[in-house]
C-alpha positions as CSV (number, residue, x, y, z in Angstrom):
1,M,-2.4,14.2,-20.5
2,S,-3.6,17.6,-19.0
3,G,-7.0,19.2,-17.8
4,A,-9.9,20.6,-19.7
5,D,-8.0,24.1,-18.5
6,G,-5.0,22.8,-20.5
7,R,-3.0,22.7,-17.3
8,A,-0.9,19.5,-16.5
9,P,-3.6,17.4,-13.6
10,I,-2.4,18.1,-9.9
11,L,-1.1,14.9,-8.1
12,P,-3.4,14.4,-4.7
13,Y,-1.1,12.8,-2.9
14,F,2.5,11.7,-3.0
15,A,5.0,10.0,-0.2
16,L,8.5,11.0,0.2
17,A,11.3,8.3,1.9
18,S,13.1,9.5,4.9
19,P,15.9,8.1,7.2
20,L,14.1,10.3,10.0
21,L,10.7,10.6,11.1
22,P,8.7,13.4,10.5
23,R,7.4,15.4,12.9
24,L,5.3,18.4,13.2
25,G,6.8,21.8,13.5
26,C,6.2,25.6,13.5
27,V,8.8,26.9,11.0
28,T,9.3,30.9,11.2
29,L,11.3,32.7,9.8
30,R,13.6,32.6,12.9
31,S,13.9,29.2,12.5
32,L,15.1,29.1,9.7
33,T,18.8,30.3,8.6
34,P,21.3,29.3,5.5
35,D,23.6,26.8,6.0
36,P,27.0,28.0,6.0
37,D,28.8,24.4,4.8
38,V,26.6,25.0,1.5
39,D,28.0,27.5,-0.6
40,E,25.3,26.7,-4.0
41,A,21.9,25.4,-4.3
42,P,22.2,21.8,-3.1
43,S,23.3,19.3,-5.7
44,R,20.1,16.6,-4.8
45,P,17.5,15.9,-7.3
46,F,14.6,18.6,-6.7
47,S,16.4,20.8,-4.1
48,L,15.8,24.5,-4.3
49,V,18.2,25.7,-1.3
50,A,19.9,24.0,1.8
51,L,19.2,25.4,4.9
52,R,19.0,25.4,8.9
53,Y,15.9,25.0,10.9
54,L,16.6,25.1,14.2
55,G,20.4,24.6,13.7
56,Q,19.5,21.1,11.6
57,A,20.6,20.7,8.5
58,A,17.5,21.0,6.1
59,V,16.6,21.5,2.2
60,L,13.8,23.2,0.7
61,L,11.9,21.3,-2.4
62,D,10.4,22.4,-5.7
63,S,7.5,20.8,-4.9
64,D,6.5,21.7,-9.0
65,A,9.6,20.0,-10.2
66,L,8.9,17.0,-7.9
67,Q,5.4,16.9,-9.3
68,R,6.1,17.2,-12.8
69,A,8.5,14.5,-12.5
70,L,6.3,12.1,-11.4
71,L,3.5,12.5,-14.0
72,A,6.4,12.0,-16.4
73,V,6.8,9.0,-15.3
74,S,3.6,7.9,-14.3
75,G,2.7,8.4,-17.9
76,V,-0.2,10.4,-16.7
77,C,1.6,13.5,-18.6
């Protein structure tokens, strides 16, 4: 199902399970570096790039692809 403008509806909220507790942080270009242990795109679904945030492994999520997948399995779209 699409909205009046023909675009897919936007999910206002969704949750992600994580083995770690989330914490608020200020992400700057200086705090991000390439992950030297990853030569190619991450193999996890919805991950765009592997990187390091203040020295810790992190991934940048593809939120648009995640939203499309959630809409597809929900039957909304």
